C-alpha positions in Angstrom: 59.5 -66.7 261.1 59.1 -64.6 258.1 57.0 -61.9 260.0 60.0 -61.6 262.4 62.2 -61.4 259.8 60.3 -58.6 257.7 59.7 -56.5 261.6 63.5 -56.7 262.0 64.2 -55.6 258.7 61.8 -52.5 259.1 63.1 -52.1 262.4 66.5 -51.5 260.9 65.3 -49.3 257.5 63.6 -47.3 260.4 66.7 -47.0 262.7 69.2 -46.1 259.7 66.5 -43.6 258.3 66.2 -41.8 261.7 69.6 -40.8 261.2 69.7 -39.3 258.1 68.6 -35.5 257.1 65.8 -36.7 255.3 63.9 -37.9 258.1 63.4 -34.7 259.2 61.3 -33.6 256.6 59.2 -36.8 256.7 58.7 -36.6 260.8 59.6 -32.9 261.1 59.0 -32.7 265.1 62.1 -34.6 265.5 64.1 -31.9 264.8 62.9 -29.5 267.3 64.9 -31.0 269.8 67.8 -31.4 267.9 70.7 -30.0 269.6 72.4 -29.4 266.1 69.4 -26.8 265.3 69.5 -23.1 266.3 68.2 -22.4 269.7 65.8 -19.3 268.2 64.6 -22.0 265.5 64.2 -24.8 268.2 62.4 -22.4 270.1 59.9 -20.9 267.7 58.4 -24.2 267.4 58.7 -24.0 263.8 60.7 -26.7 262.0 62.9 -26.9 259.2 60.4 -28.2 257.1 58.3 -24.4 257.3 62.2 -22.9 257.2 63.1 -25.4 253.9 60.5 -26.9 252.4 58.1 -24.2 252.6 59.8 -21.6 251.2 60.9 -23.2 248.3 57.3 -24.6 247.4 56.6 -20.5 247.0 59.4 -20.2 245.0 58.1 -23.0 242.6 54.9 -21.8 242.9 55.7 -18.3 241.5 57.7 -19.7 238.6 55.2 -23.0 237.7 52.1 -22.0 238.8 51.6 -18.2 239.3 47.8 -18.2 238.8 48.1 -20.8 242.3 50.7 -18.0 243.6 48.5 -15.1 242.9 45.2 -17.1 244.1 46.7 -17.5 247.5 47.8 -14.1 247.4 44.6 -12.6 247.1 43.0 -14.9 249.3 45.6 -13.5 252.0 46.6 -17.2 252.8 50.2 -18.0 252.5 50.8 -21.5 250.5 53.2 -22.1 253.3 50.8 -22.5 256.0 49.1 -25.0 254.5 52.3 -27.1 253.0 53.2 -27.0 256.6 50.0 -28.1 257.7 50.3 -31.0 255.3 53.5 -32.0 256.0 53.6 -31.5 259.6 50.5 -34.2 259.7 52.2 -36.3 257.0 49.1 -35.9 255.1 46.9 -37.9 257.7 43.3 -37.0 256.7 44.3 -35.4 253.7 45.4 -38.0 250.9 44.7 -42.0 251.4 46.7 -44.4 252.6 48.7 -45.2 249.7 49.2 -42.2 248.7 50.9 -41.1 251.7 53.1 -44.1 251.7 53.9 -43.1 247.9 55.0 -39.2 249.5 57.0 -41.0 252.2 58.9 -43.2 249.7 59.7 -40.6 247.3 60.6 -38.3 249.8 63.0 -41.1 251.4 64.1 -42.3 247.9 64.8 -39.0 245.6 65.3 -36.7 248.8 63.7 -33.2 250.1 63.6 -32.0 246.8 61.1 -34.3 245.7 59.1 -33.3 248.6 58.2 -29.8 247.3 57.8 -31.2 244.3 55.2 -33.6 245.6 53.5 -30.7 247.7 53.7 -28.5 244.2 51.9 -31.3 242.0 49.4 -31.6 244.5 48.6 -27.8 244.1 48.4 -28.3 240.6 46.0 -31.1 241.1 44.1 -28.6 243.1 44.6 -25.7 240.7 41.4 -25.3 239.3 39.8 -25.7 243.1 41.7 -23.0 244.6 41.0 -20.8 241.2 37.6 -21.2 242.2 37.5 -20.7 245.8 39.7 -17.7 245.8 36.9 -15.8 243.7 34.4 -17.3 246.5 36.6 -16.2 249.5 36.6 -19.7 250.6 40.4 -20.6 249.6 41.0 -20.8 253.5 38.2 -23.1 254.7 38.3 -25.1 251.5 42.1 -26.2 251.3 42.6 -26.4 255.4 39.4 -28.7 256.2 39.2 -30.7 253.2 40.9 -33.6 252.2 42.1 -34.0 248.8 40.3 -35.8 246.0 41.7 -37.9 243.2 45.2 -37.1 243.1 47.5 -40.0 242.8 51.2 -39.6 242.1 51.7 -41.5 239.0 49.9 -39.5 237.3 52.0 -36.1 238.1 55.4 -37.7 237.9 56.6 -36.8 234.6 55.2 -33.2 235.9 57.6 -33.6 238.9 60.5 -34.7 236.7 60.0 -31.7 234.5 60.1 -29.1 237.5 62.8 -30.9 238.5 65.0 -30.8 235.2 63.9 -26.8 235.0 64.4 -25.7 239.1 65.8 -29.2 240.7 69.3 -27.4 241.1 68.1 -24.2 242.5 66.2 -25.9 244.8 69.3 -28.3 246.0 71.0 -25.2 246.7 68.1 -23.4 248.6 67.4 -26.6 250.6 71.8 -26.9 251.4 71.8 -23.1 251.9 68.4 -22.8 254.4 69.7 -26.3 256.1 72.8 -24.3 256.8 71.4 -21.4 258.3 69.2 -23.8 260.4 72.0 -25.4 262.3 74.0 -23.7 265.0 77.8 -23.6 265.5 79.2 -26.3 266.9 
């Protein structure tokens, strides 16, 4: 009986979540067939995640982690490419299950700004590795193919909160502006 009640609650939660904008940030492909998304964006195969969160991650990187932003620029690889890949797979094969669950929970509870901040925290965790591989010209392979070792969200919460205090207003405005540019006139 408890199992059935938990199953019903989980189904209700997921049903409710699927109607929110936040769900599009977690399960971005759900938005590709959404009739409210502009046709040119939907037909490109790019999701709102690419238009919103990746753009914001790049802006935060330039301000908070300029060396990492420079490492990507030197390597010829866009941080958006990496972040989009991470988010599109919901970090499968990148992070352990408990950290994937933490990612989903923080985005659901705090909204899309924390998706951006989570990715920035993950890049901060990888900063030494990214800087090393950018000088070895192996950044592309290393970041796309290797799982992230040792990342624990709780170790970066203070950093994320600081970024939210410093850049949260800008991020919320950017995410709202870009959301509006992705939605067609109905």
